[in-house]
C-alpha positions as CSV (number, residue, x, y, z in Angstrom):
1,M,0.0,0.0,0.0
2,E,2.8,2.4,0.9
3,K,4.4,2.0,-2.5
4,L,1.1,2.6,-4.2
5,E,0.5,5.8,-2.2
6,E,4.0,6.9,-3.0
7,R,3.5,6.4,-6.7
8,F,0.2,8.3,-6.5
9,A,1.8,11.2,-4.6
10,L,4.6,11.4,-7.2
11,A,2.0,11.5,-10.0
12,E,3.3,8.2,-11.5
13,I,-0.3,6.8,-11.5
14,S,-3.7,8.5,-12.0
15,K,-6.3,8.9,-9.2
16,E,-8.5,6.3,-10.9
17,I,-5.8,3.7,-11.0
18,F,-4.9,4.5,-7.4
19,I,-8.5,4.0,-6.2
20,K,-9.0,0.8,-8.2
21,V,-5.8,-0.8,-7.0
22,S,-6.0,0.4,-3.4
23,S,-9.5,-0.9,-3.1
24,K,-8.4,-4.3,-4.4
25,H,-5.6,-4.4,-1.9
26,K,-7.9,-3.4,0.9
27,N,-10.3,-6.1,0.0
28,Q,-7.5,-8.7,-0.1
29,L,-6.3,-7.5,3.3
30,T,-9.8,-7.8,4.8
31,E,-10.1,-11.3,3.5
32,L,-6.7,-12.3,4.9
33,E,-7.6,-10.8,8.3
34,Q,-10.9,-12.8,8.3
35,K,-9.0,-16.0,7.4
36,S,-6.5,-15.2,10.2
37,I,-9.4,-14.9,12.7
38,N,-10.9,-18.2,11.6
39,I,-7.5,-19.9,11.9
40,K,-7.1,-18.6,15.4
41,K,-10.5,-19.9,16.4
42,G,-9.6,-23.3,15.0
43,S,-6.3,-23.4,16.8
44,S,-8.0,-22.4,20.1
45,N,-10.2,-25.5,19.8
46,L,-7.1,-27.5,19.0
47,S,-5.4,-26.2,22.1
48,L,-8.4,-27.2,24.2
49,A,-8.4,-30.7,22.7
50,I,-4.7,-31.1,23.4
51,E,-5.1,-30.0,27.0
52,K,-8.0,-32.5,27.5
53,G,-5.9,-35.3,25.9
54,I,-3.0,-34.5,28.2
55,T,-5.3,-34.4,31.2
56,I,-6.8,-37.8,30.3
57,A,-3.4,-39.3,29.5
58,S,-1.9,-38.1,32.8
59,N,-4.8,-39.7,34.8
60,L,-5.0,-43.1,33.0
61,Q,-4.2,-45.2,36.1
62,Q,-6.9,-43.4,38.1
63,L,-9.4,-43.7,35.2
64,W,-8.7,-47.4,34.9
65,V,-9.2,-48.1,38.6
66,T,-12.4,-46.1,38.9
67,A,-13.9,-47.3,35.6
68,D,-16.6,-50.0,35.5
69,F,-16.2,-53.2,33.6
70,V,-17.6,-51.9,30.3
71,H,-15.3,-48.9,30.2
72,E,-12.1,-50.8,31.1
């Protein structure tokens, strides 16, 4: 974006081209930010699943002792 603004300021590109290209870049940036948010949500769920797995794995002996016949 900075390079584009610089070229517009130096009159290397017209206002129409600047508006067209800058809006395209802004849309792409918005899409990437949304994807980033979605990835963060997914990784949060992954972190919770990993924590639960570690908790279960660290208590296997206790779970085995307290489980009924069907769950052993």
